[in-house]
N, C-alpha and C positions, 0 to 999 in steps of 0.2 A: 310311408314307404319311398324308399330311395329310389330316384329315377336311373341311378347308375353311378360310378366312381369315375371321377375326372383327374387325371395326372397332371400336375402344371410343374413346369421349370422354366424359371426366370430369376437372373440374378438381382433382379430391383425387387427388395422386400415391399414396396409400397404397392407395385402390381399385383405382387401374389396375394397380399391383404385384400386388395380390392376384388380380386377374381376369386379369392375364399368366400368373402361375404356375400357377393351377388351370386354366384353359382349355389352357394349354400342356400340362399332365400329362394332360390328357383327348384330347389328339391335334390340336389346332386350331393354327394359326398365328394369331397376334395383333399386332395394329398399334394401339396407343394413343396418344391426344394430350389436351391438356387444353382444347382448343377447338373450337368447330364450325366455324370456316373451313378448318382442316384437314380434319375430317373431310369436308366436303363437297368438297374437291378430291379427296380419294380416290374418293369416290362417283361423281363426275364423270369421273374417270379410268377407271371401270370396275372397281376393285378391290374386294376384298371380297365375302362371300357372306352376311354377316350384320352387323347394326349392334346394339351396346348403347349407348346414350347416356343420358347424365344430363339432367334438365330444367334446372337452373340452371347455366349455364355463362359465363364473362366476356364473349363477345363475343355470343351468341344463345342464346335460349330453344330447348331440345330439342325441345318441343312444336310451337315455329313452324317447325322444319327439317323436320319429319316430312312435310307435304303436299308438299313440294320432292322429297324423298326418293321417296315414293311415285308422283309424277308422272314423275320421271326413271327410276326403277327399280321399277317396281309390284310386281315379283316379289321383291324382297329383303325379307326379315324384319327388323323392326325391334323391339327391346326397349329399353322406357324403364323408367328407374330415377329414383325421386326421396325426397328426405328431406321434401318438402312432401307427407306422404302423406294426401290427402283424397280425400273422393269426387269432388270435381272434377278432380283431378289424374288420377284413373284413367279417367273418363269422357272427358275431353278426349284422353286417350292413345288410348283405342279409338276413339272419333269420327273421328280424323285419320290412322288407319291402322295403329296399333302390334300388332305380333303379341301382345304380353304386356306386362303393367305389372307391375313390382315395388317395393314400398317398402324404402326404406333404414332401418334395417340388413336386408340381405337375407341368405338362407340359401345358401351356397355350392352344396349339393347341389341345392337346387331349381333355381337358375339355370343349374347344367350341365344338368339334365333338361329345363328351357325350352329351353335353346339346341339339345340335341338333337332334341326335336322339331321345333323351327322350322326346322333343316337339312333334316329328312328331309321336311317338308310343302312347305317353300319357297314358301308362300302367302302373297300380301299380303292384308290385311283391308279396303282402303279402302273407305268406303261412298258418299262423294260428299256426305254429310250435314255439316251444321254444328253446332255446339253451340249451343244457344239461350244467349240474353243469361243472364250469371248474375254476380252480385257474386262478387268475388275473393276477400273476405275470409270468415272462419270463418262471420260472421254471416247469410251468404247461402244456407249450406248445409242442406240437409234433415236430414241424419245427420251427426254429429260424433263423431269419436273418431281416433287414431292408433295404438291398440293392434294386435297382431296379428291378434285375432278380427275387429276391424272392417275391416283391410285385406283380409281374405279377402271379406267383404261388399262392400266397394267393388270388387272384383274380380269378383266374380259379377255384379253390377250392370252393369258396363261390358261383361262379356261378352252379357249379356241383351238390352241396348238395342234392337238393330235385330231382335229376335225377336219372335214372338206367343207363344212358350211359355206354358204354363199353371206358374204359381208356388205352392207352398205354404210360408207363413212360421210357423215355430213360434216359441214363446217365451213366457216370463211376461209377465203383464200390466205395461204400462208400459215394455217394453224399446224400443218404438218400432216397432211391426210396421205400422203404418200409414204411417209416415213412409217407411219402405222401400218400400211399394207406390205411394204418391205419388211417390218419385224414379224407380220403375220406369216410370211413365207418363210423367212430366215431361221425363225425358231419353230416352224412347224414342220410336220413329216414330209412337206415336198421341198425342204432347203437344199436339196441333192438337185433338182430340177430347176428350170431357167424362171426367173422373174421377168416379165415383159409388160411394159405399160404403153398405155396409148392415150392420148388426150384427144377427147372428140371436138373440142373446140378448135382445136389447131390444125385441123385436117378439112380441106374442101368437102362439104356435105356429100358429093356424087362421087367422093373416092374414099369415102368411110367403109362401106361394105368391102370394097377390093383389099383395103387394109386390114380389116378384120379377118376377112374368110379367103383371101388369096382372089388370084385369077389365073385363068388357062390362056395360053396363047391364042390371040385372035378373038378373045372376049368383048374387046371394045377398041376403037381407035386407039392406037399406040401401045397395045398389050402384045408386044413383039416376042416376048417369051413368058414362060410360066413364071409366076411369083408366088411366094409363100406368104400367106396373110399371118397376123398376130396369134391366132389361135393354133396354125400350126406350129410357130416359133416358141409358144408357151407350152406344148405338150409334155405332160408329165409334171407341170410346174404351176404357177400362177400368173393369171393375166389380172391386170389392173386397169379398169376402165375408168378413167378419169373424166371428169366433167360430163358424166352420164347423160345430164340433162340436155346437152345438145346434141345427142343421137337423133339424127333425122328418122322419120317414122318406118320407110322400109327397112333400115337396119334394125331398129327396134323388133320389128316382125321376124325377121331372121335371128335376132338374138334369142328372141322368145323361144323360138323352137331349138336352138341349142341347150337351153336350160331345161327344156320339157323332155327332149327326146336325146340328148347326148351327142348330136351329131349335127354335121352343117354341109353345105354345098359351096364349093368355091365360085366366085364368079366367071359365067361360062362354061361350068362344070355339071354333070349329071349323076356323078356318082357320090351317094352320101358319104361323109368323112365320118368315122367315129373320133370323139374326142375325149381326152381325159386332162382337164384342167380345172383349177380352182379360180371362181370369179371373185374378186373384190372389185367393188366400183365406189364411186366417190362422186360427190355433189357440193357444191357450194349454193345451188339453188333449192326453193322449196319444190319439190317435186309433187306434192299433194296439189298446190297451186297449179302446176304444169297440166297435170291430169285433168283439172276442172276446165282449163283452158284447152282441153283436148289436142296438147303437144306431147304428152308422155302417157304410154299405155298402162292402165291400171293393172293389169294382170303381169306385165312385164316388173312394174314397181314391186309387187307381192314376191314375185320370184327372186329378185334382187335384194328385198329387206328383210330376208331370212334372220339375220342377227344385225341389228342396226348399233351404230357406234356414232357418237357426237363427239366432234373434238371442240373442247371448248376454246374459246378466244382468248388472247392471252389477258385481255382487260378483266376477264373473271377468274385468272389464276396469277396475279399479280406477284404473289409470294414465290413464284418460280422464276421470276427475272433474275435475282441473282444468280441461282445455279445456271441459269441458261446462258446468262453472261460470262461466267467463268468458264463454261462448256465452249463457247465459242472460240474466246480468247486461247483455249487449249489446243483447239482443232486448228485454228490459225498459226500457232506457233509450230504444230508438227507438219503443215504446209509449207514453213520455211519462212513466214512472215517474223518480224521481230517478237521476241517475248515480252508480255506486257502484263500488269495487273492493274486492277480497279478497285479504287478507293470506295469506303464505305458511304462516303457522301455521294459519290457517282452512282452508286448502286441504288441508294435511297431517292436520287433523281430519276433514274429509269423507272422506278416503281410507280413514280406519280404519272407518267405518261399513259395514255390511254390506247397506244400501238394499235391503230386503224390497220396496219399491214401485218399485224401479228407477230409471230415468230420469225418470220422471215424479213421481218421489216427491223427487228432487233439485231438479227445476224448481220445483215447489211450495215446497220449504224456501227456495230462493234467491227467489223473489217473495215470500215472507213475511218474510225477513229485510230486504228492500228496503224493505217497507212497514212495518215495525213499529221498525227501528232508525234513529235520525237520522243517525249518523255517516256520513262520507263513505266511509269504509273498515269492511269488516266484518272484525273480529279474530278470533282463535283463541279467546278465552273465550266469545266471543258463541255461536259454532256449536257449541262443546262444551255448552254449557247446554241450547241447542236439541236437539241430538241425545241428550243425557241424557233431557230430558223425553219426547221422542217415543218413546224406547225403553223407558220406565216408563210410558207411557200404555197401560191395557188397552182392548180394543174390547169393548164390550158387544154382545150378541147379542139384547138386547131384553127378557130374561128374567133379568137379573140376573148372567149368567156373565160371567167374564173370558177372558183367551186371548192372541190373537195380538198382536204389537207391530204399532203404527200408524205410517202416514206418510200423506202427502196422498193418495196413490193408494188406500190401505188403505180409507180412510172411504168413498170412491164403490164400491170393489169390494166392501165389506161390504153396503151398501144395494143393489147390483147382484144380488149372490148373493141376498140376502134377497127381493128381488122376484122373481126366477126362480124360486126354490122355492116362493113364493107361488102364482104361475102354474101351475107343474107340479104342485102338490098337487091341483088342481082339474081334472086331464087336459084333454079336448077341450073342457070347457065354461068360460066364463069365471067368474071369482070374484065373490063378492058385491060388491054396489056400497058405496061409500064407501071405496074405496081409498087415496083421497089421505089422508083423516083418520086412517086405521088405520095408515099406513106414517109418516106425520109423527109420530103419538104414538110409535110404536116405536123412532124413529130420532132425536128431538128432545134427547130427554135424554141418552143417550150421545155425541151430537154436541157439545151444550155442555159436557158432563163432560171430552171429550177436548181441546178447544179450551182449556178452563181448565187441565187437567193441563200441555198444550202451553206455555201462557204462565206457568206456574207460579202460577197464581191472579191473575194480572193481568186485571182485568175490562175494562179500556180496552182491552188488547191483545186480548182474547178477542172483545170486540165488534166491534173492526176485521178479525180474522180472520173471523168470522162475518158480516160484513156488517151488524151491527145497530147500532141507538142504544143507548148505555150503559144509558140508563134502561129500554129494551126487554129488555135483558140481566138486568138486576137484577130485572125483574118476572118473566121466565122462571124466574129461580133461585129465587126466592120461591114461585112457582105449583107448580113441579116437586118443590121440598124438596132442593134440589142443596146440598151443602155445599161450602164454599169455606175453603180453608186460611187462617186469619185471619192479618192482617199483611202480605199480599201485594198486596192489592187497593187 
């Protein structure tokens, strides 16, 4: 006995054959066509229980056909397949009523499981909303990549668009956690509201509650006026809590109350304030380990971790490196930098690197190559030399120690971690005055040394990288007694 009839539209004959055989063995009747017109005629005649359609077909885009299918037969599930596997494709498919989106090449077992679930539920997902205007090219996308890991990210984003579920994004620094948070906001039902981001690690611990919830005049010394907090600023939109693992205990307790009761009080305030924000949190730490150490509330973790998303490090999706590199070249050109192309050999070099600084490190490298090399085409030997210099450059901890490999993101991460330790060392009190001069003294020398190493001693390029006049750099080198390899400057 047949489990139902599936209509397939795909201009690739091999895919039609594979699907016909696989779904036939699974107990379904299958009708397949190479064009949208035939598919639409079958649907109009009342045939079929489920549709599997490609996006690009000779006579019509499958995504454009979706709204008509949902209007005529709202209970018919539609599964969209596409080789144009971008976040925009996944989001458009979800917005226009697709039951599921699958990138090509697809896994047959997964497709059959999706078909079985869809046939059981037989529910449409049309929302009546429209996709906000977005550029069709990759340069207009917030998150780029066609790897299997990124396809899962896109599908999760598409499912979450029309919800207010709290999301926890985990991943190493530089993987693009904030970009995903922004995509959740920009393509979701709160896109007309504000997107407000706060980094817990960048704010002194005794000021976090005031930053989050605001304070009243006279709430503490220096509070001369009332100040709105990030919750108030994000009202009706999305609040992105970055580096949530660095939130102090008192602020964790207050945040838990917001998530439980939907209200908060400002510092020094007595009247509860109702709030309507979507919370998206992110961390590069192991929160479970922090819970075991007593540094993070377990009940808050479960309130935040309603929908977990893991951003893969770039070393786990190196097949995305060429797309990302071209994306950053296009972005740089749009920002007014010289137009550049990158050779196939150069892309091969980029794919061999393990990217400890992740996507942000790749972006910084592309920007550096554009700025420092005058050629129109970035060749392989140029990239190889830059990567070799990065891999061999030590990060100083300000006390003469060496250590980790450095990329563009690792420099800022090192300074960031140093400052965090500096504040944490003083507990609840602020550290002594003179922080700017002290930190500048501790990072200036290693920063210059790193840039000189990255440019192989070329002081002109190092000065450009640092944003300094060449004479100023020479003066700094002399003042700090920095050794420069002779013959390279």
